[in-house]
N, C-alpha and C positions, 0 to 999 in steps of 0.2 A: 262210745264206751263198749269194751268187749267183755265177754263173760267166759270164765275159765272152767275147765274140766280136767280131772286127772283120771286116767284109766290104767289099771294094773291087771295083768293077765299072766297066767302060767299054765302050760299044758305040755303034753308030749310033743317033742320037736317034729315038725313036718313042713313040707313046702306050703307057702301061701298064707302063713299066719300074719305076717306084717301087712301083706296086701289086703287081707280080709279086714283087719283093724282099720287101716288107713282108708279103705274104700267105704266102710261103714260111716266113718266120721266125715269123709268128703261128701258123701251123698246127703248128709244132713247139714251141710254148710260150715263145717268146722275147718279151721286152719291149724295144722300141727306146728306148735312152736318148739317143742323139744321131744325127742324120742330116744330112749335108751333100751337096748335089748341084749340078751345074753343067752347063748345056747350052751348047755352044760353037757359035755361029752360023757361025763361019768354017770349022770343020772338019766340022760336022754331027754331032759326037760328044757323047755324054752321059756324065757321070762322077758316081759316087756312092760315098760312104764311110759305112758304118753301124756304130755301136757298139751291140750288143744284149746282153742278159743273160738267163740262165735259172736256174731254181731247182735243176735237176738238173745233174750233171756232163755236159759236152758231149763227145760222141764225134765228133771232128773228121773222122776218115776217113770215117765213115758219112755225116756231113753233106755232105762234099764230093762223095761218090758220088751223093747225092740231088740236090744243087744243080745239078750239071752238066746232066743231062737235063731237070730241071724248069725251070730258068731260063737257065743259061749258054748251052746249045746253042740254045734257042729264040730267045734274043736275039742269037746269034752274038757273044757278049761275051768280053772278056778279064776274068777275075775271079780273086779269091783270098779264101780264108777263113783268118783268122789267130787264133791263141791269144795274147792279150795277156800272159798269165802267162809265156810263153816269151820270154826276153830275146833281142833281136837280137844276133847274133855278128859282131863287127867285127874285121877285121885292118887295122891301121894301117901305112902306109908313110911314112917320113920320111927326110930327109937330115941336115943339121946344124942347121937352124933349128928350135928346139923349142917355139916359142910355141903353135902350134896343137895339137901333141901334148899339151903340158902342160895346156892348157885342157880337152881331152877327157878326159885321165886324171883331172883334178880333178872334172869333172862326173860321170863314172862312179863315182868313189869316194864322192861325196856323195849320189848317187842322183838328181841333177837330170837326168841322161841315163840313161834306163832301157834300158841295153844293156850288153853285156860286151865289153871289148877282150880278145880271146883271144890276140893276139900282136902284136908290133911288128917290122917288117922294115925294115932300113936299109942303105943302101950305104956308110954310115960307122959307126964304133963310138962316136961321141961321146956319144950319149944312152942308152947301155946302163945306166949307173948309175941314172938317173932311172926308166927303165922297170922295172928289176928291183927297185927300192925299192918299187914298187907291186905286186910279186909277179906280174908279167906276163912271159912268155917273150920274149926279145929275140933276133932272128936277124940277124946281120951277113952280108949278101949283096952283096959288092963288084960293081961294074959297070964294065966297060971296053968299048971297041969290040969287042974280041976275045971277051969273055965275056958279052955282052948276052943272047944266045940261051940260054946255060946259066943265067944269073941268072933269066931269065923262067921257064924250066922249073922252077927251084927255087921260085919264087914260086907257080907252079901247084900244086906238091906241098904247099906250106905252106897254101894256101887250102883244099885238099882235106883235109889231115890235121887242121886245126883246125875243119873244117866251118863255115867262115866264110860268113855270109850276104852280107856286103858288104866291100868294100875301100875304105879312106879314104886318099887321098893328102894327108897333112897337111904340105905343103911338101916333097914328094918331088921332087927336082930331076933326075929322069930321065924321058925320054919313053918311054911304053909303045908297043910295036909295034902295028901295025894288027891282026894276028891276036889279040893279047891283049886289045886294046880291044873287039873284037867278042865275045870270050868273056865279058868282064865287063860287057857292055852292060846298063845299068840297075842294076848292082850296084856300080859304082865311082864315087866322088865325089872331085872335085878342088877346090882353092881357089887362086885367083890374084888378084893386085891388079887392080882394074878400070881401071888405067891402060893396060892392053893395048888395042889394039895399038900405042899411041903410044910406049910406053917398054919395049922388049924388052931382054933380056940382063941383064947384071950391074947391081946397085945401081939399080933402077928409080926409087926414091924420090929418089935424088940427081939422076937425070936430070930427074925431074919438078920438083924444086926449081930446077934450072937454067933451066927453062922458065917458072917462075912460075905453076904450076897453082893453081887456086882451089878445086878439089874433088879429094879422093882417096877411094878406095873399094876394095871387095873383092867378088868373085863366086864363089859355090860352084855347081858344075855337074856333071852326069854326064860321065864320060869317054867320048869317042868318038875315032875315028881322025882327025877334024879337030881339030887341036891347039887347046885352050882355046875351042872353039866348041860344046861339048855343051849339051844342054838345061839352062837355068838353073833352079836350085832356090831360091837365096837370094842377096840382095845387101845391102850396107851401105855407107854413105858418110858423109862429113862435110866441111864447108867448112874451108878453111885460107886463110891470107893471108901477106903479106910478112914478118910477124914470126916465122913458123915456119921453123926451120932444116931442113936436109936430115935431120939426126938426129931432129928433132921429127917430121917426116913419116914417117920409118921406124918410130918408136915408135907413132905413131897408126895407121899402116897395119897394123902387126902386130896391134893390138887389133881392128881392123875385120875382118881375116882370121880371127882366132880366133872372133869372135862370129858372123860369117856362116857359117863352117864348122860350128860347133856347132848353129846353128839348122837348117841343112840336114840334118845327120846325124840330129838329133832327129826332124825331120819324116819323113825316110826310114825310120828305125827304127820309127816309130809308124804306118807305112803311110799317111801323109797325102799322099804324092806320087804322082800318076798321070801317065803319059806321054801327051802330046798332040802327036804328030809331033815336030817340033824344039823344042817347048815343053813346059812342065809345068803341071799343075793342082795347086796346093798348098793343101789344106784346112787350116784353122786349128783 
């Protein structure tokens, strides 16, 4: 039986990065099964993700303590060592539209998304039955202009109590405050229709139909204080034409949203996404 490790690292591009990483792992008896890397000429940064295996159980705390001085500090790198056998813990936030939530629940239940949804938080009670049928705790946290600060404090407590690694906004129709966005930087993923900024507000697909759009799509991105402008992780789109009604566009759009969000969450949970300023590097 082998034991797995995933290493991610980014730093200023320079000679010897791959050799340093590979040498560190080889010296400790690891075999590299997969390695992906990318040097960005625009930012001058280098990114690498390595999947390695060892015959003996891995002492991750010890390995992290050794990797920091040996490689991380030398390269002035941002890095992380992950145990793939430990499932990523996700807290999902949703309002009344359940298509993205339902898709994530199904993928987790069938094992196609190797993560755990530890809780669902909603500002409405509509989806409680669906969530509890899956055996997942459901928390109704109403939000009004007067209670927004208290609601966000409750969210902070829930993220901490469930030890959530990430927060996924699966069509959660509330804007998070700037302080909360900063607290969740790199840990919160949102999904929106790619018709933005052309069609904001209610019923965007009906607005799009009225304008005769030829393409609709969806974008999954990290949450930042700049509304719907965080680093993009995943996108999906399809062509439409005059024969598609507004109802058709809404149905097609919901599928695109669910698929794009699922791919983004999967890549994030598998530590395949590395930040590159306002962009991302997503290894496949």
